[in-house]
LOMI-310409 format. One line per field, with one value per residue (C-alpha): x, y negated, z negated; residue in one letter. Coordinates in steps of 0.05 Angstrom, whole numbers, padded with zeros to 5 digits, always signed. Example, Ala and Ser with C-alpha at 12.3 -4.5 7.8 and 13.67 -1.06 7.14 Angstrom:
// LOMI-310409
x <- c(+00246_+00273)
y <- c(+00090_+00021)
z <- c(-00156_-00143)
residuo <- c(A_S)
***
This chain:
// LOMI-310409
x <- c(+00000_+00030_+00041_+00003_+00007_+00056_+00039_+00080_+00111_+00134_+00164_+00198_+00228_+00251_+00284_+00322_+00343_+00366_+00408_+00439_+00456_+00490_+00526_+00553_+00578_+00601_+00674_+00659_+00622_+00679_+00729_+00692_+00711_+00762_+00794_+00849_+00852_+00829_+00760_+00688_+00676_+00608_+00595_+00609_+00567_+00508_+00510_+00508_+00450_+00412_+00423_+00397_+00333_+00326_+00338_+00277_+00231_+00255_+00223_+00153_+00103_+00056_+00024_+00011_+00056_+00057_+00077_+00136_+00159_+00157_+00200_+00251_+00252_+00261_+00318_+00354_+00347_+00380_+00429_+00452_+00528_+00566_+00537_+00517_+00481_+00444_+00421_+00398_+00359_+00325_+00305_+00274_+00242_+00206_+00186_+00156_+00119_+00085_+00061_+00037_-00031_-00030_-00043_-00015_+00011_+00010_+00055_+00023_+00032_+00103_+00120_+00093_+00134_+00197_+00186_+00175_+00237_+00279_+00249_+00262_+00335_+00348_+00320_+00367_+00429_+00447_+00484_+00460_+00512_+00494_+00531_+00518_+00468_+00417_+00421_+00412_+00354_+00320_+00328_+00296_+00237_+00229_+00229_+00180_+00129_+00139_+00132_+00070_+00036_+00054_+00044_+00011_+00060_+00106_+00162_+00163_+00157_+00219_+00258_+00246_+00267_+00332_+00350_+00340_+00378_+00437_+00436_+00441_+00495_+00539_+00528_+00552_+00625_+00613_+00581_+00638_+00709_+00739_+00697_+00713_+00787_+00785_+00736_+00688_+00615_+00588_+00594_+00530_+00489_+00518_+00500_+00428_+00421_+00450_+00392_+00341_+00370_+00369_+00297_+00278_+00307_+00272_+00202_+00202_+00243_+00208_+00264_+00255_+00303_+00339_+00388_+00459_+00491_+00461_+00466_+00444_+00415_+00407_+00477_+00513_+00556_+00630_+00660_+00733_+00768_+00829_+00896_+00914_+00947_+01013_+01013_+01001_+01068_+01044_+00995_+00961_+00912_+00921_+00874_+00868_+00855_+00908_+00872_+00915_+00885_+00915_+00973_+01029_+01054_+01123_+01095_+01047_+01104_+01149_+01094_+01082_+01156_+01161_+01099_+01121_+01186_+01148_+01088_+01047_+00976_+00986_+00932_+00945_+00892_+00897_+00841_+00828_+00812_+00846_+00895_+00866_+00915_+00910_+00970_+00986_+01046_+01077_+01090_+01026_+01058_+01112_+01059_+01021_+01083_+01102_+01031_+01031_+01089_+01040_+00977_+00926_+00894_+00822_+00785_+00842_+00830_+00879_+00858_+00900_+00890_+00919_+00869_+00813_+00833_+00829_+00763_+00706_+00653_+00643_+00633_+00626_+00568_+00535_+00541_+00513_+00446_+00436_+00464_+00417_+00415_+00469_+00462_+00512_+00543_+00586_+00590_+00650_+00677_+00751_+00799_+00862_+00873_+00914_+00864_+00808_+00844_+00850_+00775_+00759_+00804_+00769_+00700_+00674_+00622_+00617_+00668_+00647_+00704_+00707_+00723_+00756_+00742_+00694_+00637_+00588_+00515_+00459_+00440_+00511_+00505_+00435_+00461_+00516_+00467_+00424_+00482_+00496_+00456_+00449_+00396_+00438_+00482_+00534_+00558_+00628_+00632_+00705_+00695_+00656_+00628_+00596_+00561_+00497_+00489_+00498_+00445_+00399_+00408_+00393_+00326_+00307_+00324_+00265_+00282_+00345_+00368_+00419_+00470_+00515_+00579_+00605_+00676_+00712_+00776_+00805_+00840_+00775_+00739_+00791_+00790_+00714_+00716_+00772_+00729_+00665_+00643_+00594_+00571_+00543_+00478_+00479_+00468_+00523_+00571_+00556_+00571_+00636_+00657_+00644_+00687_+00743_+00744_+00748_+00816_+00845_+00887_+00888_+00944_+00938_+00987_+00964_+00974_+00940_+00895_+00887_+00917_+00885_+00897_+00877_+00884_+00954_+00978_+00985_+00979_+01000_+00975_+01021_+01044_+01046_+00994_+00994_+00927_+00914_+00842_+00817_+00855_+00915_+00974_+01034_+01051_+01115_+01148_+01165_+01127_+01177_+01186_+01110_+01092_+01148_+01121_+01050_+01075_+01111_+01047_+01003_+01045_+01040_+01060_+00999_+01010_+01024_+01018_+01036_+01007_+01032_+00993_+01029_+00993_+00997_+01048_+01096_+01152_+01161_+01232_+01207_+01154_+01204_+01245_+01185_+01176_+01249_+01240_+01181_+01217_+01278_+01241_+01186_+01217_+01160_+01110_+01098_+01107_+01075_+01086_+01034_+01015_+00948_+00949_+00904_+00901_+00908_+00938_+01012_+01006_+00951_+00977_+00940_+00963_+00930)
y <- c(+00000_-00066_-00126_-00186_-00235_-00251_-00279_-00316_-00255_-00226_-00293_-00296_-00227_-00248_-00311_-00274_-00220_-00272_-00307_-00241_-00224_-00291_-00284_-00216_-00246_-00315_-00298_-00276_-00341_-00380_-00346_-00375_-00446_-00467_-00524_-00490_-00537_-00514_-00544_-00530_-00479_-00467_-00398_-00419_-00483_-00450_-00391_-00437_-00475_-00410_-00384_-00450_-00441_-00368_-00383_-00428_-00378_-00321_-00357_-00352_-00295_-00335_-00302_-00370_-00376_-00452_-00454_-00407_-00445_-00510_-00480_-00458_-00527_-00562_-00515_-00522_-00598_-00607_-00550_-00569_-00573_-00595_-00615_-00543_-00536_-00601_-00581_-00514_-00549_-00593_-00533_-00503_-00570_-00575_-00501_-00514_-00577_-00538_-00484_-00532_-00509_-00443_-00379_-00332_-00338_-00300_-00309_-00373_-00408_-00382_-00406_-00475_-00476_-00457_-00514_-00565_-00540_-00553_-00621_-00642_-00619_-00656_-00720_-00714_-00715_-00783_-00754_-00682_-00640_-00580_-00515_-00518_-00491_-00539_-00507_-00437_-00460_-00491_-00427_-00389_-00438_-00430_-00355_-00358_-00396_-00348_-00286_-00314_-00314_-00241_-00205_-00211_-00161_-00200_-00148_-00151_-00227_-00233_-00184_-00227_-00290_-00258_-00229_-00296_-00330_-00283_-00294_-00369_-00359_-00325_-00384_-00434_-00417_-00444_-00508_-00534_-00532_-00520_-00457_-00433_-00441_-00403_-00352_-00357_-00373_-00430_-00415_-00451_-00414_-00348_-00365_-00380_-00314_-00277_-00305_-00285_-00215_-00204_-00228_-00181_-00119_-00133_-00129_-00052_-00045_-00016_-00038_-00094_-00144_-00190_-00245_-00219_-00286_-00341_-00416_-00462_-00518_-00570_-00569_-00629_-00673_-00658_-00727_-00747_-00720_-00758_-00726_-00684_-00727_-00690_-00710_-00784_-00816_-00888_-00898_-00965_-00978_-01052_-01093_-01168_-01222_-01275_-01340_-01358_-01381_-01356_-01322_-01313_-01244_-01251_-01266_-01207_-01162_-01184_-01171_-01101_-01084_-01106_-01070_-01007_-01010_-01009_-00964_-00926_-00920_-00990_-01028_-01101_-01134_-01207_-01248_-01321_-01335_-01285_-01227_-01165_-01121_-01050_-01014_-00958_-00978_-00970_-01045_-01084_-01147_-01146_-01139_-01198_-01242_-01229_-01245_-01311_-01335_-01334_-01363_-01363_-01296_-01274_-01209_-01180_-01108_-01060_-00989_-00938_-00876_-00829_-00851_-00848_-00777_-00754_-00789_-00742_-00794_-00821_-00894_-00915_-00869_-00890_-00963_-00952_-00932_-01001_-01041_-01079_-01054_-01086_-01106_-01059_-00992_-00941_-00865_-00836_-00767_-00750_-00699_-00715_-00751_-00807_-00821_-00818_-00872_-00917_-00912_-00926_-00986_-01015_-01008_-00938_-00918_-00843_-00799_-00731_-00683_-00654_-00665_-00614_-00542_-00569_-00604_-00629_-00612_-00663_-00648_-00665_-00733_-00745_-00730_-00781_-00833_-00822_-00838_-00905_-00960_-01005_-01032_-01018_-00956_-00949_-00879_-00868_-00796_-00801_-00739_-00730_-00665_-00700_-00757_-00719_-00694_-00765_-00790_-00735_-00756_-00828_-00806_-00765_-00820_-00867_-00910_-00944_-00975_-00927_-00946_-00894_-00924_-00872_-00866_-00805_-00807_-00830_-00891_-00913_-00906_-00947_-01001_-01004_-01017_-01069_-01107_-01107_-01176_-01181_-01250_-01221_-01181_-01106_-01106_-01156_-01116_-01052_-01089_-01116_-01048_-01015_-01068_-01056_-00981_-00989_-01022_-00964_-00908_-00845_-00793_-00727_-00670_-00600_-00528_-00482_-00428_-00390_-00379_-00420_-00465_-00539_-00566_-00550_-00536_-00466_-00464_-00406_-00393_-00428_-00483_-00554_-00597_-00673_-00705_-00776_-00800_-00728_-00703_-00656_-00695_-00660_-00586_-00573_-00521_-00568_-00621_-00678_-00680_-00675_-00734_-00777_-00761_-00780_-00847_-00859_-00845_-00888_-00951_-01002_-01075_-01099_-01055_-01091_-01039_-00966_-00931_-00861_-00817_-00753_-00690_-00644_-00598_-00654_-00679_-00753_-00748_-00719_-00773_-00828_-00801_-00810_-00880_-00896_-00870_-00916_-00976_-00965_-00954_-01005_-01064_-01110_-01067_-01066_-00994_-00964_-00894_-00871_-00806_-00782_-00713_-00687_-00612_-00581_-00643_-00655_-00727_-00777_-00837_-00903_-00953_-01020)
z <- c(+00000_+00022_-00023_+00003_-00056_-00111_-00180_-00232_-00264_-00198_-00178_-00245_-00232_-00163_-00188_-00242_-00193_-00143_-00195_-00215_-00143_-00132_-00198_-00176_-00110_-00133_-00122_-00051_-00039_-00070_-00024_+00036_+00016_+00068_+00030_-00011_-00072_-00141_-00150_-00170_-00115_-00082_-00110_-00181_-00177_-00142_-00190_-00251_-00220_-00204_-00275_-00303_-00262_-00282_-00355_-00357_-00323_-00368_-00427_-00398_-00394_-00350_-00290_-00258_-00197_-00198_-00272_-00261_-00199_-00239_-00294_-00243_-00213_-00280_-00299_-00233_-00230_-00298_-00290_-00220_-00211_-00150_-00083_-00067_-00133_-00125_-00055_-00082_-00137_-00085_-00044_-00108_-00125_-00057_-00061_-00130_-00109_-00053_-00101_-00155_-00182_-00144_-00185_-00132_-00061_+00004_+00064_+00089_+00022_+00016_+00087_+00070_+00006_+00045_+00094_+00038_+00003_+00065_+00077_+00004_+00008_+00074_+00043_-00016_+00027_+00056_+00116_+00128_+00164_+00207_+00196_+00121_+00071_+00100_+00168_+00139_+00096_+00156_+00196_+00138_+00138_+00213_+00206_+00148_+00190_+00248_+00203_+00168_+00236_+00248_+00181_+00113_+00082_+00037_+00040_+00116_+00113_+00069_+00111_+00173_+00135_+00110_+00178_+00212_+00157_+00166_+00241_+00230_+00177_+00229_+00276_+00225_+00240_+00311_+00285_+00242_+00271_+00202_+00194_+00263_+00253_+00187_+00216_+00158_+00150_+00107_+00033_+00012_+00064_+00041_-00031_-00012_+00024_-00037_-00077_-00025_-00019_-00094_-00096_-00039_-00071_-00137_-00106_-00107_-00170_-00231_-00277_-00327_-00296_-00344_-00333_-00333_-00349_-00392_-00383_-00439_-00397_-00452_-00479_-00510_-00468_-00477_-00487_-00489_-00550_-00577_-00585_-00645_-00700_-00691_-00618_-00632_-00616_-00624_-00680_-00668_-00612_-00599_-00555_-00543_-00491_-00473_-00456_-00396_-00331_-00266_-00301_-00250_-00228_-00259_-00327_-00323_-00299_-00356_-00407_-00380_-00382_-00454_-00477_-00442_-00482_-00548_-00531_-00480_-00452_-00426_-00388_-00370_-00325_-00305_-00274_-00263_-00336_-00382_-00387_-00419_-00456_-00484_-00512_-00562_-00604_-00672_-00675_-00659_-00688_-00635_-00580_-00609_-00615_-00543_-00520_-00560_-00517_-00458_-00489_-00545_-00564_-00571_-00584_-00625_-00646_-00679_-00698_-00736_-00693_-00745_-00797_-00746_-00729_-00801_-00816_-00831_-00814_-00745_-00764_-00692_-00679_-00744_-00727_-00657_-00686_-00715_-00656_-00610_-00538_-00497_-00424_-00391_-00406_-00370_-00362_-00327_-00312_-00320_-00348_-00387_-00453_-00423_-00367_-00418_-00459_-00398_-00384_-00457_-00458_-00397_-00429_-00414_-00467_-00453_-00419_-00394_-00393_-00323_-00250_-00204_-00226_-00280_-00245_-00299_-00291_-00282_-00355_-00378_-00344_-00373_-00443_-00433_-00408_-00469_-00515_-00482_-00517_-00456_-00409_-00347_-00344_-00289_-00272_-00244_-00218_-00195_-00151_-00087_-00113_-00173_-00136_-00119_-00190_-00215_-00166_-00188_-00261_-00241_-00211_-00273_-00324_-00333_-00394_-00367_-00302_-00273_-00220_-00188_-00162_-00112_-00137_-00109_-00150_-00217_-00186_-00154_-00221_-00257_-00203_-00207_-00282_-00275_-00225_-00267_-00288_-00346_-00322_-00257_-00248_-00239_-00164_-00151_-00195_-00156_-00092_-00119_-00147_-00080_-00047_-00098_-00089_-00014_-00024_-00065_-00034_-00076_-00072_-00109_-00116_-00133_-00109_-00058_-00087_-00022_+00047_+00101_+00161_+00165_+00235_+00258_+00187_+00158_+00083_+00038_-00033_-00082_-00034_-00064_-00030_-00024_-00009_+00011_+00003_+00003_+00064_+00060_+00088_+00059_+00047_+00009_-00035_-00092_-00130_-00127_-00052_-00044_-00088_-00057_+00012_-00009_-00036_+00030_+00068_+00022_+00018_+00074_+00084_+00045_-00016_-00081_-00136_-00144_-00206_-00220_-00270_-00288_-00311_-00370_-00336_-00317_-00363_-00376_-00348_-00282_-00277_-00289_-00231_-00186_-00212_-00198_-00127_-00116_-00146_-00103_-00038_-00048_-00085_-00066_-00103_-00178_-00202_-00265_-00291_-00341_-00377_-00351_-00381_-00326_-00312_-00243_-00211_-00223_-00202_-00185_-00148_-00138_-00085_-00082)
residuo <- c(M_S_L_T_R_I_N_G_Q_L_L_R_K_M_I_I_A_G_A_N_E_L_G_A_N_K_Q_L_V_D_S_L_N_V_F_P_V_P_D_G_D_T_G_T_N_M_S_L_T_A_F_A_A_A_S_E_T_E_K_S_D_S_F_N_L_G_E_I_A_K_L_A_S_N_G_S_L_R_G_A_R_G_N_S_G_V_I_L_S_Q_I_I_R_G_F_S_K_S_L_D_G_I_E_S_A_G_V_K_E_L_A_A_A_C_R_R_G_V_E_T_A_Y_K_A_V_M_K_P_K_E_G_T_I_L_T_V_A_R_A_C_A_D_A_A_E_K_A_A_A_E_T_E_D_I_E_R_F_L_K_I_V_I_D_E_G_N_D_M_L_E_K_T_K_D_M_L_P_V_L_K_Q_A_D_V_V_D_A_G_G_K_G_L_L_C_I_L_E_G_A_F_V_S_I_N_S_N_E_D_I_T_L_K_E_R_V_E_V_K_K_P_T_V_S_Y_V_P_E_E_E_S_D_I_K_Y_G_Y_C_T_E_F_F_I_L_K_K_N_C_D_D_D_T_V_S_S_L_K_S_Y_L_N_S_I_G_D_S_L_V_V_V_A_D_D_E_V_V_K_V_H_V_H_T_N_H_P_G_K_A_I_E_K_A_L_T_I_G_A_L_D_G_L_K_I_D_N_M_R_I_Q_H_N_S_K_I_N_F_E_E_T_A_K_K_D_E_P_Q_K_E_N_G_F_V_T_V_C_A_G_G_G_I_G_E_F_F_K_S_L_G_A_D_E_I_I_S_G_G_Q_T_M_N_P_S_T_E_D_I_L_N_A_I_E_K_V_N_A_K_N_V_F_I_L_P_N_N_K_N_I_I_L_A_S_E_Q_A_A_K_I_E_K_D_K_N_I_F_V_V_P_T_T_S_I_P_E_G_L_S_A_L_V_N_F_D_Q_S_K_D_A_E_K_N_V_E_D_M_K_E_A_I_S_L_V_K_T_G_M_V_T_Y_A_V_R_D_T_A_I_G_E_T_T_I_S_E_G_D_I_L_G_M_L_D_G_E_I_E_V_V_E_K_D_V_K_S_C_V_C_S_I_I_D_K_A_V_D_D_E_S_E_M_I_S_I_Y_Y_G_E_E_V_S_E_E_D_A_E_E_I_G_A_Y_A_E_E_N_Y_P_D_C_E_V_E_V_M_Y_G_G_Q_P_I_Y_Y_Y_I_V_S_V_E)
***
């Protein structure tokens, strides 16, 4: 006897089985990613998103199809990670909207839900690209409408959808040159079909299917955590403004050199009115005396970080509860203690620990937004794979005005914050920040996690990769020659500043050698070498 309708409990079973199937194949899906850098790969991000959806449905014993679909949508929207995860969540969202209020569904209702899912996902992506998960999803929707006209049997209906989806998946390698060169299909499309195949097999299973992995969707945001006390080399976080209009470059450079000699985590930003200073030092008095030779001081703040570390009471969080709502606040994403300090010193309220390999979920971003006591909250994703999740969070949040500044790297995020002006309105600031990040060149040095070919370049696992604005420009066998080559490619006649952030696996001595190389070869540029503490990337280089 054929199955002609599905209810909520069968859909619940299919969603859980689909998530389990993708979870079992996530490494296979990850391996289809052509770009060889260590990042939040498609299989991992889609799997976490699917498990978030399934986790919500597993809690319900409802037989109402629309109710189960809505639970899956809510879970996936908040649990979405990475671009592939957000697109999957939008497919589920459209699917759910189409089934709203329906107790059970036959092939016609399911075909309509597939179509709406695809339409919703396409609308969520600013520049949809063919040869991706969107193309495979559209082929599945086309097949669903065709199958619904031929049969009422849901098992046959799904078989047609999956077969057509797999045919289109094979064609994706001819749609994108990078897939054709690597002879692989699209990873996102493969992930989607894993879900459908798991759901299909579960229809005739008499087993009680349970989720094999669990994702706690509403988990707390992981914010920046200060260094251990034993690792605190300089104990006083010192901040102030020097009231000096149009401070000349030589004066600023001299101040930076002096402060670097007595501390670290240095940020000195000069504008038309003031010079903003942040430094960690054991001699805040010396920093203040040097600053007073330039101009009067304002906004002086000195914190003993060792005492703060040992404190059992978070006075800052306690005070926040009684503070009036401020106009503007900031949420940013980064990894590395040093980089976290830079963002904090420039005014970031909440820092989500993440980036490459650790793409935060939409829920993580929403949790951070909730903690910021501000009318306007600006999100700096600092990674192209986190922008869609940030935009999704902005759509969900209703109590605050959310602005996503599309920063794709740490240097872009820092530049955006430096160029924020509290005297301007939110829209103008977003415009100015976008202009600022367009002037930043970002170099990053990491290692290859797989063998592949990019254009004319053959890459082997373990090679040192130098990227410039997201594109692989240098392939070397050692880190030093790679970062020097990236600096060479990034600097041009208009460049004024080279900032070098070294990672947790790089010694200060090695980093200073890179700084010396930059100073010797580019004497017209101001060079700064700073501890970023970032994982995965040996160096992050900013050229402005």
